C-alpha positions in Angstrom: 4.9 72.0 -11.2 3.5 75.3 -12.5 -0.1 73.9 -12.2 0.6 74.3 -8.4 2.8 77.3 -8.7 2.5 79.4 -5.3 0.3 82.6 -5.7 2.2 85.7 -5.8 0.3 87.2 -2.8 -1.3 84.1 -1.1 -3.5 85.1 1.8 -4.4 82.3 4.0 -8.1 81.8 5.2 -9.5 80.1 8.0 -11.1 77.5 5.9 -12.8 75.6 8.8 -14.5 78.9 9.8 -15.7 79.3 6.5 -16.9 75.8 6.1 -18.7 75.8 9.5 -20.6 78.7 9.0 -22.0 77.4 5.8 -23.1 73.9 7.3 -26.3 75.1 8.7 -27.7 77.1 6.1 -26.7 74.3 3.7 -27.7 71.4 5.7 -30.2 69.9 3.2 -27.1 69.4 0.7 -25.0 68.0 3.3 -27.5 65.4 4.6 -28.3 64.3 1.0 -24.6 63.7 0.4 -24.0 62.2 3.7 -27.1 59.6 3.3 -25.3 57.3 0.4 -21.9 57.4 2.3 -23.7 56.1 5.4 -25.7 53.4 3.4 -22.6 52.1 1.8 -20.9 51.8 5.1 -23.9 49.8 6.4 -24.2 47.6 3.4 -20.2 47.0 3.5 -20.6 46.1 7.3 -23.5 43.8 6.6 -21.9 42.1 3.7 -18.6 41.7 5.3 -20.1 40.1 8.6 -17.7 42.4 10.5 -14.6 41.5 9.0 -12.4 44.3 8.2 -10.3 42.6 5.3 -13.7 42.5 3.4 -15.5 45.6 4.8 -12.6 48.1 3.9 -12.3 47.1 0.2 -16.1 47.1 -0.4 -16.9 50.5 1.6 -14.0 52.0 -0.2 -14.4 50.8 -3.8 -18.2 51.0 -3.8 -18.4 54.2 -1.6 -15.5 56.2 -3.6 -18.4 58.0 -6.1 -20.4 58.8 -3.2 -17.5 60.1 -1.2 -16.4 62.3 -4.0 -19.9 63.7 -4.2 -19.6 64.6 -0.5 -16.2 65.9 -0.8 -17.3 68.2 -3.6 -20.3 69.7 -1.5 -17.7 70.2 1.3 -15.4 71.8 -0.9 -17.8 74.2 -2.2 -19.0 75.0 1.3 -15.2 75.6 2.4 -14.4 77.7 -0.6 -17.6 79.4 -1.5 -19.9 78.9 1.4 -22.7 77.8 -1.2 -23.2 74.7 -3.3 -25.3 74.4 -6.4 -26.6 71.3 -8.5 -23.9 72.1 -11.3 -21.1 71.9 -8.8 -21.8 68.1 -9.0 -20.8 68.0 -12.6 -17.0 68.8 -12.4 -14.3 67.3 -14.7 -12.2 66.2 -11.7 -14.6 63.7 -10.7 -13.0 60.6 -12.1 -9.7 61.7 -11.0 -10.9 62.1 -7.3 -12.6 58.7 -7.6 -9.3 57.2 -8.6 -7.5 58.8 -5.8 -9.7 57.0 -3.3 -9.5 53.7 -5.2 -5.7 54.2 -4.8 -5.8 54.5 -1.1 -8.6 51.7 -0.8 -6.3 49.4 -2.7 -3.2 50.2 -0.5 -5.4 49.4 2.6 -6.9 46.3 1.2 -3.3 44.9 0.2 -2.0 45.6 3.5 -4.9 43.8 5.4 -4.4 40.9 3.1 -0.9 40.7 3.7 -1.4 40.9 7.5 -4.0 38.1 6.9 -1.3 36.0 5.4 1.1 36.7 8.0 -1.5 35.9 10.7 -2.2 32.4 8.9 1.6 31.6 8.2 3.5 33.2 11.0 6.3 33.5 8.5 8.8 36.5 8.9 8.8 36.8 5.0 5.3 37.7 5.0 5.6 40.3 7.8 7.8 42.6 5.5 5.2 43.2 3.1 2.6 43.6 5.7 5.1 46.4 7.4 5.8 47.9 4.1 2.0 48.2 3.2 1.5 49.9 6.5 3.5 52.6 5.6 2.3 53.0 2.1 -1.6 52.8 3.3 -1.0 55.4 6.0 0.5 57.9 3.5 -2.2 57.1 0.9 -5.0 57.6 3.5 -3.6 60.6 5.2 -2.8 62.3 1.7 -6.2 61.4 0.1 -8.2 64.4 1.4 -5.5 66.8 -0.1 -5.2 65.0 -3.3 -9.0 64.9 -3.7 -9.0 68.4 -3.0 -6.3 69.3 -5.7 -7.9 67.1 -8.4 -11.2 68.4 -8.1 -9.9 72.0 -7.9 -7.2 71.4 -10.8 -8.8 68.5 -12.8 -6.2 68.9 -15.4 -3.1 68.7 -13.1 -1.0 65.6 -13.8 -1.6 62.7 -11.5 2.0 62.1 -10.3 2.1 66.0 -9.4 -1.2 65.8 -7.3 0.7 63.4 -5.0 3.9 65.0 -4.8 2.2 68.4 -3.7 -0.2 66.8 -1.2 3.0 65.0 0.3 5.0 68.0 0.4 1.9 70.0 2.0 1.8 67.1 4.5 5.5 67.4 5.4 5.6 71.2 5.5 2.3 71.4 8.0 1.7 67.8 9.5 -0.6 69.3 12.1 -3.5 70.1 10.0 -3.5 66.7 8.1 -3.1 64.8 11.1 -5.6 66.9 13.1 -8.2 66.6 10.4 -8.1 62.8 10.9 -8.3 62.9 14.5 -11.3 65.3 14.5 -13.1 62.8 11.9 -12.3 59.8 13.9 -13.6 61.4 16.9 -16.9 62.4 15.3 -17.0 58.9 13.9 -16.9 57.6 17.6 -19.2 60.2 18.9 -21.7 59.1 15.9 -21.4 55.3 17.0 -22.3 56.4 20.7 -25.1 58.9 19.6 -26.7 57.3 16.6 -28.8 60.2 15.9 -25.7 61.8 14.7 -25.1 59.2 12.1 -26.4 61.1 9.1 -24.7 64.3 10.0 -21.1 63.3 10.8 -20.2 62.2 7.3 -20.9 65.9 6.1 -19.2 67.6 9.1 -16.0 65.3 8.9 -15.8 66.2 5.0 -15.9 69.6 5.8 -13.1 69.2 8.7 -10.8 67.2 6.2 -11.4 69.6 3.2 -10.4 72.6 5.5 -7.4 70.8 6.9 -6.5 69.8 3.5 -6.5 73.5 2.1 -4.8 74.7 5.2 -1.9 72.4 4.7 -1.7 73.2 1.1 -1.7 76.8 2.0 1.6 76.3 3.8 3.1 75.6 0.2 1.3 78.8 -1.1 -1.1 76.5 -3.3 -4.5 78.3 -3.2 -7.7 77.3 -4.6 -8.3 78.2 -8.4 -11.4 80.1 -7.5 -13.3 80.8 -4.3 -15.6 83.8 -3.0 -14.3 85.7 -0.4 -16.7 85.8 2.4 -14.5 88.3 4.7 
């Protein structure tokens, strides 16, 4: 996997600190990228009537392009501390959307399998549901690292992206799991303090992108380009 060959002298960065200190100065970009994500989430909840089986695929498939735009903004803040309009026109856009659609499909199929099991009570229906849980959990957990890699290396082979994301998570599970825990806590906070709803998607994206590059750094995989701020 030469595309992801470890850097000869990889120096780990505090990605979260870099991204966090750029959030305030680039708040208009963060808010602008967060608004469509929030709108799709609200629309999915309204169309589904609160049913997770419907809300998850609607939000995942319809919201993927907007989530990728938010990921691009977060990645530029984390890596460069700056974001420009031309940064949104990256070759890896379609690949990153495909990553999110893959994770969404895994979640949707798992929810459908549990729906079948709930209706039939058949032990045979429980097997694909449990298998789907494993696949969906891995796909969702690895998605931020896979998206970060695709956006940074758009020509990387598809299978290599997922393999490297998996190896990074296996080597350093704490940043990967910690990023998702932090994002979940931010989401819960936003539901309690609805004034934060427009802010949380952008902050969560910065946290997840920072966690992704921290985990990838454990393999010596560094961004292909970024501006040092230290």
